[in-house]
LUMDOKOL-862454 format. One record per residue (C-alpha): residue number from 1; residue in one letter; x, y, z. Coordinates in pm, 1 decimal, decimal comma, m for minus. Each point is the difference from the previous one (the first is absolute). Layout:
N
(r NUM A (X Y Z))
...
% end
This chain:
368
(r 1 M (9047,8 2529,1 m2792,7))
(r 2 T (261,5 16,1 m271,7))
(r 3 A (m105,0 48,5 m362,9))
(r 4 Q (52,1 m372,6 m56,5))
(r 5 D (m211,8 m86,5 306,4))
(r 6 I (m280,5 222,9 m128,0))
(r 7 R (6,8 m164,8 m343,3))
(r 8 Q (m19,9 m343,4 160,4))
(r 9 A (m279,6 110,7 233,8))
(r 10 R (m202,2 142,8 m288,1))
(r 11 G (65,6 m292,5 m232,5))
(r 12 P (m214,2 m313,3 m29,6))
(r 13 A (m5,3 m250,3 283,4))
(r 14 S (147,0 m342,2 m62,7))
(r 15 A (m235,5 m297,8 m27,7))
(r 16 E (168,9 m148,6 306,2))
(r 17 A (m63,1 314,4 207,5))
(r 18 V (m364,4 13,1 m107,6))
(r 19 R (m46,9 m366,7 88,9))
(r 20 A (164,6 44,6 341,4))
(r 21 A (m219,1 303,5 75,3))
(r 22 R (m312,3 m194,4 m91,6))
(r 23 E (100,2 m295,4 217,6))
(r 24 A (64,9 238,5 290,7))
(r 25 L (m342,6 160,2 m56,3))
(r 26 D (m177,8 m337,4 m4,5))
(r 27 A (171,1 m100,4 325,4))
(r 28 H (m95,3 332,9 156,8))
(r 29 V (m362,8 m44,8 m110,6))
(r 30 R (m15,8 m341,1 167,8))
(r 31 A (144,4 138,1 323,6))
(r 32 T (m228,7 303,9 m1,2))
(r 33 V (m316,0 m203,3 m65,7))
(r 34 A (97,3 m252,7 267,0))
(r 35 W (39,2 286,8 249,7))
(r 36 H (m327,2 179,2 m79,8))
(r 37 F (m211,7 m315,9 m1,3))
(r 38 D (148,6 m156,2 313,1))
(r 39 P (m248,7 32,5 290,8))
(r 40 Q (290,2 88,6 229,3))
(r 41 T (143,6 284,5 m209,2))
(r 42 G (m255,4 112,9 m260,8))
(r 43 C (m235,4 294,6 15,7))
(r 44 P (m376,0 m35,9 62,2))
(r 45 F (m89,6 119,0 m350,6))
(r 46 W (186,3 m275,5 m184,3))
(r 47 L (m74,9 m270,0 256,8))
(r 48 E (m371,4 69,2 m36,5))
(r 49 R (23,3 24,6 m376,0))
(r 50 A (178,8 m336,5 m17,1))
(r 51 T (m325,0 m167,4 100,6))
(r 52 T (m164,9 123,3 m323,7))
(r 53 L (278,3 m63,4 m251,6))
(r 54 G (m69,5 m365,8 m72,9))
(r 55 F (367,9 m92,5 18,5))
(r 56 D (279,5 m5,9 257,2))
(r 57 P (244,2 281,4 m86,2))
(r 58 R (279,8 m147,9 209,5))
(r 59 R (m11,5 m321,2 m201,7))
(r 60 E (m96,6 119,4 m346,1))
(r 61 I (173,5 336,4 m50,2))
(r 62 R (346,6 m105,7 m118,3))
(r 63 G (115,5 314,3 m179,3))
(r 64 Y (m86,8 344,6 m130,9))
(r 65 A (m211,6 m126,1 m290,1))
(r 66 D (m229,9 m181,0 243,3))
(r 67 L (m106,7 329,7 158,1))
(r 68 A (m246,6 33,5 m288,0))
(r 69 R (m220,5 m238,9 197,8))
(r 70 F (m72,7 282,9 244,9))
(r 71 G (m141,9 223,7 m271,4))
(r 72 H (69,3 371,7 40,9))
(r 73 F (38,6 172,3 334,4))
(r 74 E (m292,7 238,6 45,9))
(r 75 D (61,8 369,8 56,7))
(r 76 E (m287,6 25,5 246,8))
(r 77 W (145,3 m260,8 234,8))
(r 78 L (245,8 259,0 130,7))
(r 79 R (m254,4 280,1 36,1))
(r 80 G (m151,7 15,0 348,0))
(r 81 G (37,0 m230,1 297,3))
(r 82 P (43,8 m173,5 223,8))
(r 83 V (365,8 54,8 m77,5))
(r 84 R (118,5 m278,0 233,9))
(r 85 R (m133,6 m261,8 m238,5))
(r 86 W (321,6 70,2 m195,3))
(r 87 V (237,8 m45,0 296,0))
(r 88 P (173,5 m342,0 m17,0))
(r 89 R (m51,6 m199,9 318,0))
(r 90 A (377,9 m28,5 28,5))
(r 91 Y (7,9 378,3 47,7))
(r 92 A (m306,9 34,7 222,3))
(r 93 D (205,4 127,9 293,5))
(r 94 R (238,1 217,4 m204,6))
(r 95 P (m33,6 378,5 m38,6))
(r 96 I (m202,8 46,7 m317,9))
(r 97 S (m14,1 309,5 m219,8))
(r 98 V (m264,4 72,0 m260,7))
(r 99 F (83,2 181,6 m322,6))
(r 100 E (m245,6 135,7 m253,1))
(r 101 T (10,5 50,7 m373,5))
(r 102 G (m31,4 348,8 m142,2))
(r 103 G (m377,7 11,3 4,9))
(r 104 S (m21,2 142,6 m353,3))
(r 105 T (m251,6 m269,1 m104,5))
(r 106 G (m238,0 19,5 297,4))
(r 107 V (24,2 m163,3 342,5))
(r 108 P (372,4 m70,4 60,9))
(r 109 K (121,4 m357,7 3,6))
(r 110 S (169,1 m101,1 326,3))
(r 111 R (304,5 m220,1 46,9))
(r 112 V (115,5 m127,3 338,5))
(r 113 N (373,2 m1,3 56,6))
(r 114 Y (246,5 m134,4 251,6))
(r 115 E (339,7 30,8 m169,6))
(r 116 D (m53,5 m30,6 m374,8))
(r 117 F (78,3 363,5 m73,2))
(r 118 R (334,0 m34,5 174,1))
(r 119 L (89,6 m318,8 m187,0))
(r 120 D (m103,9 148,9 m334,8))
(r 121 Y (203,5 315,9 42,1))
(r 122 E (303,0 m177,3 140,8))
(r 123 A (2,8 m211,0 m315,8))
(r 124 F (m41,7 314,9 m210,2))
(r 125 S (289,8 160,9 186,9))
(r 126 L (231,7 m260,3 m153,1))
(r 127 T (m74,1 147,0 m344,3))
(r 128 L (109,5 354,4 91,5))
(r 129 S (349,4 120,7 m78,9))
(r 130 E (236,4 139,3 260,5))
(r 131 S (78,0 297,4 m222,0))
(r 132 G (m359,9 115,1 m35,6))
(r 133 F (m131,6 m113,6 336,7))
(r 134 P (299,5 m9,9 234,2))
(r 135 R (m35,5 m184,7 327,3))
(r 136 G (m34,4 233,4 293,5))
(r 137 A (m157,6 271,4 m213,7))
(r 138 N (m316,7 171,6 116,5))
(r 139 W (m318,7 m9,2 m209,2))
(r 140 L (m295,0 227,6 m73,5))
(r 141 M (m332,3 m160,3 m91,0))
(r 142 V (m245,9 221,0 m192,8))
(r 143 G (m291,3 m227,1 m76,2))
(r 144 P (m324,5 m153,2 127,8))
(r 145 T (m9,8 m44,2 377,0))
(r 146 G (m291,9 m69,6 233,5))
(r 147 P (m128,0 m360,4 m8,6))
(r 148 R (227,9 m108,4 m285,9))
(r 149 R (283,2 m245,1 37,5))
(r 150 L (232,2 223,3 m205,2))
(r 151 R (61,7 241,7 286,3))
(r 152 L (134,6 m267,4 237,5))
(r 153 A (170,1 m189,7 m282,6))
(r 154 I (212,8 293,3 m115,9))
(r 155 E (88,9 82,6 359,3))
(r 156 H (104,5 m361,7 55,8))
(r 157 L (203,8 2,3 m321,3))
(r 158 A (190,4 304,3 122,5))
(r 159 Q (52,2 m153,6 342,8))
(r 160 H (104,4 m335,0 m148,0))
(r 161 R (269,8 183,1 m196,0))
(r 162 G (117,0 182,3 312,5))
(r 163 G (m170,3 333,9 m55,1))
(r 164 I (m282,0 208,0 144,7))
(r 165 C (m313,3 78,9 m198,6))
(r 166 F (m167,4 340,9 m1,5))
(r 167 L (m364,4 5,6 m108,7))
(r 168 V (m237,1 244,1 m164,5))
(r 169 D (m366,5 m54,9 82,9))
(r 170 L (m210,8 m52,2 m312,8))
(r 171 D (m361,4 m110,0 m41,4))
(r 172 P (m71,6 m117,3 m356,8))
(r 173 R (m368,1 m54,0 79,9))
(r 174 W (m37,3 375,0 46,5))
(r 175 V (176,7 52,4 m332,0))
(r 176 I (m245,3 m238,9 m166,6))
(r 177 K (m293,5 198,3 141,1))
(r 178 L (151,0 323,7 m129,5))
(r 179 I (38,8 m151,9 m346,2))
(r 180 K (m355,4 m134,9 m6,8))
(r 181 K (m141,1 336,4 111,3))
(r 182 R (232,5 177,7 m247,0))
(r 183 W (128,7 229,3 267,9))
(r 184 I (314,2 70,0 m196,2))
(r 185 E (103,9 299,3 210,3))
(r 186 H (m23,3 m207,1 318,4))
(r 187 L (184,6 m285,7 m169,4))
(r 188 G (288,2 230,9 m90,0))
(r 189 A (6,0 145,5 350,8))
(r 190 Y (18,3 m347,1 157,1))
(r 191 K (282,3 m104,0 m232,1))
(r 192 D (190,3 317,3 91,3))
(r 193 H (m60,1 m75,1 367,4))
(r 194 V (152,3 m347,8 m37,4))
(r 195 I (300,1 126,4 m198,9))
(r 196 D (62,5 282,6 247,1))
(r 197 Q (19,9 m257,1 281,3))
(r 198 A (252,4 m202,9 m197,9))
(r 199 I (216,7 302,7 m73,5))
(r 200 T (m7,7 102,8 365,1))
(r 201 I (133,7 m340,4 102,2))
(r 202 L (264,3 m2,3 m274,0))
(r 203 R (125,6 340,9 110,9))
(r 204 A (14,8 m99,2 367,8))
(r 205 K (350,8 m152,1 m38,1))
(r 206 H (m100,7 m356,2 86,3))
(r 207 D (251,3 m143,7 m249,1))
(r 208 I (m270,2 m162,2 m212,4))
(r 209 R (142,0 m185,3 m302,0))
(r 210 C (m289,9 m227,1 m108,2))
(r 211 L (m350,2 91,9 m105,0))
(r 212 F (m323,8 m191,4 m51,5))
(r 213 I (m257,4 200,8 m195,0))
(r 214 T (m277,8 m38,3 m258,2))
(r 215 P (59,6 115,6 m361,0))
(r 216 K (m228,0 302,6 11,9))
(r 217 L (144,7 117,8 329,3))
(r 218 L (357,9 m54,7 m120,6))
(r 219 E (m64,0 228,6 m294,3))
(r 220 A (m166,2 258,0 226,2))
(r 221 L (291,7 m14,2 244,5))
(r 222 C (257,4 47,6 m275,5))
(r 223 E (m189,6 303,0 m130,5))
(r 224 K (79,0 173,6 328,5))
(r 225 V (343,7 m129,4 102,0))
(r 226 S (302,5 m180,0 m137,7))
(r 227 L (58,0 m350,6 134,5))
(r 228 G (370,3 57,2 m56,7))
(r 229 E (m17,0 285,2 251,7))
(r 230 F (m88,0 m258,0 267,3))
(r 231 R (243,0 m266,9 m125,3))
(r 232 I (m277,5 m254,9 m57,9))
(r 233 R (163,1 m317,7 m132,7))
(r 234 G (m295,4 m234,3 m54,8))
(r 235 V (m368,0 44,7 m82,9))
(r 236 F (m240,8 m292,9 48,1))
(r 237 C (m322,1 74,2 m186,7))
(r 238 G (m328,4 m189,2 m14,5))
(r 239 G (m330,1 26,8 m181,9))
(r 240 T (m179,0 m73,1 m328,1))
(r 241 E (100,9 346,0 m125,1))
(r 242 I (349,4 m134,6 m71,2))
(r 243 T (26,4 m11,7 m379,0))
(r 244 P (307,8 m33,2 m222,7))
(r 245 Q (m33,0 371,7 m69,1))
(r 246 F (5,2 79,2 369,7))
(r 247 C (299,3 m230,3 60,4))
(r 248 R (195,5 179,6 m270,2))
(r 249 F (m103,7 340,2 136,2))
(r 250 A (87,8 m97,9 356,6))
(r 251 T (330,8 m164,4 m87,3))
(r 252 E (125,7 258,6 m248,1))
(r 253 E (m144,6 322,5 139,0))
(r 254 L (m154,8 m10,5 347,9))
(r 255 L (239,6 m202,9 213,3))
(r 256 E (330,8 168,9 m76,1))
(r 257 G (199,9 m322,6 19,0))
(r 258 A (m195,1 m171,8 276,7))
(r 259 E (m94,0 m363,6 m58,7))
(r 260 F (m360,7 m59,9 m101,8))
(r 261 V (m181,2 m317,8 114,6))
(r 262 P (m361,4 m42,3 m121,3))
(r 263 T (m224,4 m263,5 157,2))
(r 264 Y (m348,8 m138,1 m37,2))
(r 265 G (m175,3 m128,2 308,7))
(r 266 N (m293,5 17,1 233,6))
(r 267 T (m125,0 m110,2 339,3))
(r 268 L (m94,9 m344,7 m127,3))
(r 269 M (312,1 m86,5 m199,8))
(r 270 G (289,7 175,2 166,6))
(r 271 L (215,0 145,4 m273,6))
(r 272 A (138,2 m107,7 m334,1))
(r 273 C (350,0 88,1 m116,7))
(r 274 H (84,2 152,5 m335,8))
(r 275 K (228,2 m140,3 m263,5))
(r 276 P (296,3 242,3 m21,7))
(r 277 L (m97,7 302,7 m208,0))
(r 278 S (175,7 76,2 m327,7))
(r 279 S (m16,4 281,6 m253,1))
(r 280 E (54,8 m265,5 m267,3))
(r 281 D (m363,5 m112,4 21,3))
(r 282 G (m146,2 338,2 83,6))
(r 283 Y (0,8 m50,0 378,4))
(r 284 K (m258,0 m277,4 m19,5))
(r 285 V (m123,2 m79,6 351,3))
(r 286 A (m42,0 m374,3 63,0))
(r 287 Y (m87,8 m127,8 346,1))
(r 288 Y (47,4 m343,8 155,0))
(r 289 A (m189,6 m112,3 310,0))
(r 290 P (194,1 m129,0 303,1))
(r 291 Q (m39,2 m371,6 m79,7))
(r 292 P (m73,4 m230,0 167,4))
(r 293 R (m173,5 222,5 255,9))
(r 294 A (m209,0 161,0 m273,1))
(r 295 V (m69,2 m84,9 m364,2))
(r 296 V (m124,8 232,3 m273,3))
(r 297 E (m150,7 m124,2 m324,9))
(r 298 V (m155,2 193,2 m287,9))
(r 299 V (m329,3 m156,7 m108,5))
(r 300 D (m266,2 54,5 m263,3))
(r 301 P (m257,8 241,1 152,0))
(r 302 N (m281,1 m189,6 m174,5))
(r 303 D (134,7 m344,5 93,9))
(r 304 P (217,2 29,7 312,4))
(r 305 E (77,5 m371,4 m12,8))
(r 306 R (221,3 74,3 m300,3))
(r 307 V (343,5 159,7 35,3))
(r 308 V (73,3 238,7 m287,3))
(r 309 P (306,1 m49,2 m226,1))
(r 310 D (326,6 183,0 67,7))
(r 311 G (m35,7 369,1 m85,6))
(r 312 A (m380,5 m12,1 m9,7))
(r 313 T (m224,2 215,9 216,5))
(r 314 G (m211,7 m144,3 277,5))
(r 315 R (m126,3 42,0 353,7))
(r 316 V (234,8 m53,9 293,5))
(r 317 M (m78,7 m307,8 208,8))
(r 318 L (169,7 m15,9 339,5))
(r 319 T (58,3 m298,1 226,4))
(r 320 T (141,5 66,6 347,8))
(r 321 L (160,9 m294,1 179,3))
(r 322 T (119,8 82,8 349,5))
(r 323 R (m77,9 m146,7 341,0))
(r 324 E (m206,1 309,5 73,9))
(r 325 L (m199,8 14,8 m322,5))
(r 326 F (m106,4 m263,6 m250,8))
(r 327 M (m167,2 186,2 m287,7))
(r 328 P (m21,2 m215,4 m313,8))
(r 329 R (m58,8 151,9 m344,2))
(r 330 F (m135,0 344,3 88,2))
(r 331 L (m88,6 216,3 m301,0))
(r 332 E (164,1 335,3 66,1))
(r 333 R (m122,0 341,8 m107,7))
(r 334 D (305,4 33,9 m227,1))
(r 335 E (90,5 m106,9 m352,1))
(r 336 G (325,6 m21,7 m192,2))
(r 337 E (208,7 m206,0 m240,2))
(r 338 R (142,1 m344,7 77,2))
(r 339 E (378,5 m5,6 31,2))
(r 340 P (213,1 m315,3 m40,2))
(r 341 P (243,2 m114,8 272,3))
(r 342 C (328,2 189,9 13,2))
(r 343 G (343,4 m78,1 137,7))
(r 344 L (m62,1 177,4 327,5))
(r 345 Y (m354,1 m132,4 48,0))
(r 346 P (m55,3 m341,2 m167,7))
(r 347 W (m379,8 15,9 1,9))
(r 348 Y (m264,6 196,5 m189,1))
(r 349 G (m60,4 368,4 67,2))
(r 350 V (m211,1 292,6 m116,8))
(r 351 S (77,3 333,4 m164,3))
(r 352 G (m200,7 312,0 m75,6))
(r 353 V (m201,8 m30,1 320,2))
(r 354 R (m303,7 228,3 m2,0))
(r 355 P (m359,1 m1,5 129,3))
(r 356 F (m206,2 m276,4 m158,9))
(r 357 G (m216,1 144,6 m276,8))
(r 358 G (m301,5 m200,9 110,0))
(r 359 L (m0,8 189,3 329,3))
(r 360 S (94,5 341,6 m135,2))
(r 361 E (m325,6 162,2 108,8))
(r 362 S (24,2 m124,0 360,5))
(r 363 V (370,3 52,8 67,5))
(r 364 T (129,5 340,1 97,6))
(r 365 E (375,4 42,7 m7,8))
(r 366 G (105,7 254,6 259,0))
(r 367 V (353,1 103,1 84,0))
(r 368 Y (152,1 m311,9 m153,8))
% end
């Protein structure tokens, strides 16, 4: 982006753009609800639940606002099986994957998947610059692997852009156990083990130019090596540890000229893009969900039917609207401040994402 493009992207969205985005969202809601409540295509969970709703979703849900009639999606619905109750009948004969959430709040939530992670990351690929993430470049992923969607998603992103992805194995559930047991020596040893693997790959002359990593691990990596030494050109970073202070530190000190792209996402949403960073507002980090496939709102923790005013603090409420997952109005474990639509993303976003204070005793943040 040019300086003028960045100013326009960061500036306020026009009323026309906001209206068009809302109309597109309402149309997408109607199509998604029609799919999930059609006996030929919907999943067993929603088809069974339709019999208890007291209304016909395919006839009466006409837009996003109408999703309030479903109430709030329950956390426990995704914990435990049978997992096939979430597989749409249209995909019954397709190869299905199952991804899990981090497991930092108890039994992991499960999400079935056919191709959503590919679609989400192909859309995200369109937001990456050629200078920071050149096509054909190889990637290194240093982040949560195992049953999480992130491992396959980053690999697909690299492949979609014409590269090959190298992976470091990392188990955040073990990190969480180390933290809870206060085995600080073991925690440090495991972090060193992960970083040593990353350095070994970087030094193996695989022509790696792009890096996905969590904030804590990025800082640990840069304590041992220079990213400039390996000619890293772009760093894609995710996690609730990404603060304005960290963005400034990463951009001005750690990355040595490489492009820094922070994101906020999870197994249930996909990933949200950031409004272009700027030193002018102290590297404020504002995220915008990938509408219309996912919608983020910031609501009053004590009255989640009420959206907070712009700039006010609230709990993140997520709605996922894909053919693989219909998840209306799920109260996330995060909080932040409501951000108005901007030129690049003409819908509401969230900044200052951090663990929700109401769950602070039950959430353990590991390597993120």
